[in-house]
C-alpha positions as a Markdown table, in Angstrom:
| # | Residue | x | y | z |
|---|---|---|---|---|
| 1 | Met | 16.8 | -12.0 | 17.9 |
| 2 | Thr | 13.5 | -10.6 | 17.4 |
| 3 | Val | 12.7 | -10.0 | 14.0 |
| 4 | Lys | 10.2 | -6.9 | 13.0 |
| 5 | Ser | 10.5 | -7.3 | 9.1 |
| 6 | Leu | 11.7 | -10.0 | 6.5 |
| 7 | Glu | 12.8 | -7.4 | 4.1 |
| 8 | Pro | 15.9 | -6.2 | 6.1 |
| 9 | Leu | 16.8 | -10.2 | 6.8 |
| 10 | Ala | 16.3 | -11.5 | 3.0 |
| 11 | Ala | 17.9 | -8.0 | 1.4 |
| 12 | Ser | 21.1 | -10.4 | 1.1 |
| 13 | Lys | 18.9 | -13.2 | -0.4 |
| 14 | Tyr | 16.8 | -11.4 | -3.2 |
| 15 | Gln | 16.7 | -13.2 | -6.3 |
| 16 | Thr | 15.3 | -11.6 | -9.7 |
| 17 | Leu | 13.1 | -14.1 | -11.7 |
| 18 | Pro | 10.9 | -13.3 | -14.7 |
| 19 | Leu | 7.2 | -12.5 | -13.8 |
| 20 | Ser | 6.5 | -15.6 | -16.2 |
| 21 | Thr | 8.0 | -17.9 | -13.9 |
| 22 | Leu | 4.4 | -18.1 | -12.1 |
| 23 | Lys | 2.5 | -18.8 | -15.0 |
| 24 | Asp | -0.4 | -20.5 | -14.4 |
| 25 | Ala | 0.0 | -19.8 | -10.9 |
| 26 | Thr | -2.7 | -18.0 | -8.2 |
| 27 | Leu | -0.4 | -15.6 | -6.6 |
| 28 | Gly | -1.8 | -14.3 | -3.0 |
| 29 | Ile | -1.8 | -10.7 | -2.6 |
| 30 | Glu | -1.8 | -9.2 | 1.2 |
| 31 | Ala | -3.7 | -5.9 | 0.5 |
| 32 | Glu | -2.5 | -3.8 | 3.2 |
| 33 | Tyr | 0.8 | -4.2 | 2.6 |
| 34 | Tyr | 0.5 | -4.1 | -1.3 |
| 35 | Leu | -1.1 | -0.9 | -0.9 |
| 36 | Trp | 1.2 | 0.3 | 1.7 |
| 37 | Arg | 4.2 | -0.1 | -1.1 |
| 38 | Leu | 2.2 | 1.6 | -3.7 |
| 39 | Leu | 1.3 | 4.2 | -0.9 |
| 40 | Asn | 5.0 | 4.7 | 0.2 |
| 41 | Thr | 7.9 | 4.0 | -2.5 |
| 42 | Pro | 8.2 | 5.6 | -5.6 |
| 43 | Pro | 7.0 | 5.9 | -8.6 |
| 44 | Thr | 3.6 | 5.6 | -6.8 |
| 45 | Lys | 4.3 | 7.6 | -4.2 |
| 46 | Glu | 2.4 | 11.1 | -4.1 |
| 47 | Pro | 3.9 | 13.6 | -2.1 |
| 48 | Leu | 1.6 | 16.3 | -2.6 |
| 49 | Leu | -1.2 | 14.2 | -1.5 |
| 50 | Ser | -1.4 | 15.3 | 2.5 |
| 51 | Ala | -1.5 | 18.9 | 0.7 |
| 52 | Leu | -4.4 | 18.0 | -1.7 |
| 53 | Gly | -6.1 | 15.8 | -0.1 |
| 54 | Gly | -8.4 | 13.0 | -2.0 |
| 55 | Phe | -7.5 | 9.5 | -3.0 |
| 56 | Pro | -3.6 | 9.2 | -4.8 |
| 57 | Tyr | -4.4 | 10.4 | -8.4 |
| 58 | Gly | -2.3 | 7.7 | -10.2 |
| 59 | Leu | -3.4 | 4.7 | -7.7 |
| 60 | Lys | -6.3 | 3.1 | -10.2 |
| 61 | Gln | -3.5 | 3.5 | -13.0 |
| 62 | Ala | -1.0 | 1.5 | -10.8 |
| 63 | Ile | -2.8 | -1.2 | -9.9 |
| 64 | Glu | -4.6 | -1.4 | -13.1 |
| 65 | Asp | -0.9 | -1.6 | -14.6 |
| 66 | Asp | 0.0 | -4.4 | -12.3 |
| 67 | Leu | -3.2 | -6.3 | -13.2 |
| 68 | Ala | -2.5 | -6.0 | -17.0 |
| 69 | Ala | 1.5 | -7.6 | -16.1 |
| 70 | Phe | -0.2 | -10.6 | -14.0 |
| 71 | Gln | -2.4 | -11.2 | -16.9 |
| 72 | Ala | 0.0 | -10.8 | -19.6 |
| 73 | Ala | 2.1 | -13.3 | -17.6 |
| 74 | Gly | -0.8 | -15.4 | -17.2 |
| 75 | Ile | -0.9 | -14.9 | -13.2 |
| 76 | Lys | -4.4 | -15.1 | -11.4 |
| 77 | Pro | -4.2 | -12.7 | -8.4 |
| 78 | Leu | -6.1 | -13.1 | -5.7 |
| 79 | Phe | -6.3 | -10.3 | -3.1 |
| 80 | Val | -6.7 | -10.8 | 0.5 |
| 81 | Phe | -8.0 | -7.9 | 2.6 |
| 82 | Asn | -8.2 | -7.9 | 6.7 |
| 83 | Gly | -11.5 | -7.8 | 8.7 |
| 84 | Leu | -11.9 | -6.8 | 11.9 |
| 85 | Lys | -9.1 | -5.9 | 14.1 |
| 86 | Ile | -10.0 | -7.9 | 17.6 |
| 87 | Ala | -6.7 | -6.6 | 19.2 |
| 88 | Arg | -6.1 | -3.1 | 18.3 |
| 89 | Thr | -2.4 | -2.3 | 18.3 |
| 90 | Glu | -2.2 | 1.4 | 17.7 |
| 91 | Lys | -3.0 | 3.6 | 20.6 |
| 92 | Pro | -4.3 | 6.6 | 18.3 |
| 93 | Phe | -4.2 | 9.1 | 21.7 |
| 94 | Leu | -1.5 | 8.3 | 23.2 |
| 95 | Ala | 1.2 | 8.9 | 20.6 |
| 96 | Pro | 1.9 | 12.5 | 19.0 |
| 97 | Asp | 0.2 | 13.4 | 15.6 |
| 98 | His | 2.8 | 14.7 | 13.7 |
| 99 | Gly | 1.2 | 15.2 | 10.5 |
| 100 | Pro | -0.6 | 18.7 | 11.3 |
| 101 | Ala | 2.7 | 20.2 | 12.0 |
| 102 | Ser | 4.5 | 18.5 | 9.0 |
| 103 | Arg | 2.2 | 19.9 | 6.8 |
| 104 | Leu | 2.2 | 23.3 | 8.9 |
| 105 | Lys | 5.9 | 23.5 | 7.9 |
| 106 | Ala | 5.1 | 22.6 | 4.4 |
| 107 | Trp | 2.6 | 25.3 | 4.1 |
| 108 | Asp | 5.1 | 27.5 | 5.6 |
| 109 | Met | 8.0 | 26.7 | 3.2 |
| 110 | Tyr | 5.4 | 27.0 | 0.3 |
| 111 | Asp | 4.6 | 30.5 | 1.2 |
| 112 | Lys | 8.5 | 31.2 | 1.4 |
| 113 | Gly | 8.8 | 30.0 | -2.0 |
| 114 | Leu | 10.9 | 26.9 | -1.4 |
| 115 | Ala | 8.8 | 24.8 | -3.5 |
| 116 | Ala | 11.2 | 21.5 | -3.8 |
| 117 | Gln | 11.4 | 21.3 | 0.4 |
| 118 | Ser | 8.0 | 22.1 | 0.4 |
| 119 | Val | 7.2 | 18.9 | -1.6 |
| 120 | Glu | 9.4 | 16.8 | 0.4 |
| 121 | Ala | 7.8 | 18.2 | 3.5 |
| 122 | Phe | 4.0 | 17.1 | 2.3 |
| 123 | Gly | 5.9 | 14.1 | 1.2 |
| 124 | Asp | 6.8 | 13.3 | 5.1 |
| 125 | Ala | 3.3 | 14.1 | 6.5 |
| 126 | Ile | 0.8 | 10.8 | 6.7 |
| 127 | Ala | -1.6 | 11.1 | 4.1 |
| 128 | Leu | -3.4 | 8.0 | 4.3 |
| 129 | Lys | -3.6 | 4.6 | 5.7 |
| 130 | Pro | -3.3 | 1.5 | 3.4 |
| 131 | Glu | -6.7 | 0.4 | 5.2 |
| 132 | Glu | -8.6 | 3.5 | 4.1 |
| 133 | Leu | -8.4 | 2.9 | 0.6 |
| 134 | Tyr | -9.7 | -1.0 | 0.9 |
| 135 | Arg | -13.5 | -0.2 | -0.5 |
| 136 | Tyr | -12.0 | 2.2 | -3.0 |
| 137 | Val | -9.3 | -0.7 | -4.1 |
| 138 | Gln | -12.1 | -3.4 | -4.1 |
| 139 | Ala | -14.1 | -1.2 | -6.6 |
| 140 | Ile | -11.2 | -1.4 | -8.7 |
| 141 | Leu | -10.9 | -5.1 | -8.3 |
| 142 | Arg | -14.7 | -5.6 | -9.4 |
| 143 | Glu | -14.5 | -3.4 | -12.2 |
| 144 | Asn | -11.3 | -5.5 | -13.4 |
| 145 | Asn | -13.1 | -9.3 | -12.8 |
| 146 | Val | -10.1 | -9.8 | -10.1 |
| 147 | Glu | -11.2 | -11.9 | -7.4 |
| 148 | Phe | -10.3 | -11.1 | -3.6 |
| 149 | Phe | -12.0 | -11.7 | 0.0 |
| 150 | Val | -12.0 | -9.7 | 2.9 |
| 151 | Ala | -10.9 | -12.3 | 6.0 |
| 152 | Pro | -12.9 | -12.8 | 9.2 |
| 153 | Tyr | -9.4 | -11.0 | 10.8 |
| 154 | Ser | -6.0 | -10.5 | 9.6 |
| 155 | Ala | -5.4 | -11.4 | 6.3 |
| 156 | Trp | -1.8 | -13.2 | 6.2 |
| 157 | Pro | -3.0 | -16.5 | 8.1 |
| 158 | Gln | -6.0 | -16.5 | 5.8 |
| 159 | Ser | -3.7 | -16.2 | 2.9 |
| 160 | Ile | -2.0 | -19.4 | 4.3 |
| 161 | Val | -5.0 | -21.3 | 4.5 |
| 162 | Val | -6.4 | -20.2 | 0.9 |
| 163 | Ile | -2.7 | -21.3 | -0.8 |
| 164 | Leu | -3.0 | -24.6 | 0.9 |
């Protein structure tokens, strides 16, 4: 049995505790996964991002809200960003890019006055990948005096080394 993600396996085992449980701890945060969650889950997912372009408008506020929650709970966050990709896993020109077709369909719906459906269609079109926001997020972390570092290669093994 192959496990591609821990979330489905752990779904039945989730436990919710107050954030203050981690008081006086350093919390290692893998930046790519953190950003993916912000970009793809409510309330921070911005469905019109692919239509409007640019950076997500609410991203900076969402990150600063999380940082404030960590500070209020007495937790020191440590963000770890991916470095170089030695083995490229994606093949950009072999897989079809459905983004332009999704945006065209969404604009067509918009032109027909189907506002709610067009917003949903724009939300389905992929706008940004987490790694495209690394420099922007690092600037936000610097402004807020939050520690981060860029791993030489992948962030997750580096995170384990830092924790140990």
